[in-house]
C-alpha positions, 0 to 999 in steps of 0.5 A: 737276852738283853739284845732282844729287849733293845728298841728297834732303832738300836739293833740291826734289822735283817732285811734278808731277801725282802723285795724293795717296795719301790725301785726308782731311777736315779738321774745320770751321775754328774752332780754331788747329790745322792739319789734314792734308788730303792726303798725297802719297808717292814711294818709291825706293831712297833712301827714302820722301818724304812731302808733307803738305798742311795746310788752311792755311799752316804759319806760321798754326799755328806762330806767334801773330799777334804772332810768338811761336812756339807748340807743338802746333798742327800735328801729324800721325801717319802709320802705315806698314804696310811689308809689307801684312800685318795679322798683323805690326806693331801690333795694334789690332784687325781693324777698325782701319786701323792694325793691321799697321803696323810704323812710326809717323811723328809730325810736330809743332811744337816752340816754342824760346824766345828766348835773349837771351844768344846774341841768338836770337829764339824760333822754331817748329821742325817736327820728325818722329820715325820709330818702330818698332812692336811688336804690343803697341804698344811703340815705339823711335825709328829716326830724327829730323829737323827743319827747323832743320838736322838735315835731312829736313824742309822747310816751304813754305806749306801743305806739310811735306815729309819724307824718310825714309831707306830703311834704316829702312823696308824697304818692300814693293811693296804698302806701306800708309800710314794717316793718323791725325788724332785718332782719324779714320783714312784709308788708301792705298797708297804710290806708287812 
C-alpha cells in the first residue's frame, strides 16, 4: 500500500512492451560521448515520463577509467510541441522539426569535485532542466531535477529516466517530441 502512494519519480515504472516514441541513429562509436538511440514516453495526469536509452552504459560516459567523474559526455536535448501547432512555440523555419516546440528538456552530466574536508568523493550527477520557449527562442527555467536527491531523474545501466510534472507541460492529445543530437533531429508522437 505504501509503495502505491510514492510519487512517480521514486518507484520504478514498468515499460513493458511499450514501443519507442523515437528511434535515432548514433554516430559510429569512436569518441567518449554517449548518444541517445531510443526515447520512450508515457503520459498521464501526473506528467510525462521519458526513458532515454543510450548506446552504452551511462557509467562509461560519466566516469573516466580511473573513476574520476567527467562532465559533458552524456547529453541530450528534447523538444516538446505540447499542442502540435507549428505556428506556436519556437520558430526555426518550416523545415525544422523543432518549430512549434513550447518546451525544451536538456539532460547533461555535471562533474562534482571531491571535498576532502567533508570526506566526499567526486561524483557525476545526471541533471535535467525543462525550459519554456518563446517564438524567438527565449528560454525560462520551469523545472530542474537530478539523480542525486533533487528527484525526477534516475540512471540504470543504459537508461536515464525523467519524470516531468504535468503542471509544467499542458500536453495536448497530439503532443509531439523532437530529439536533437547535435543538429540531427528525429520526431515522434508522445505515447499516452
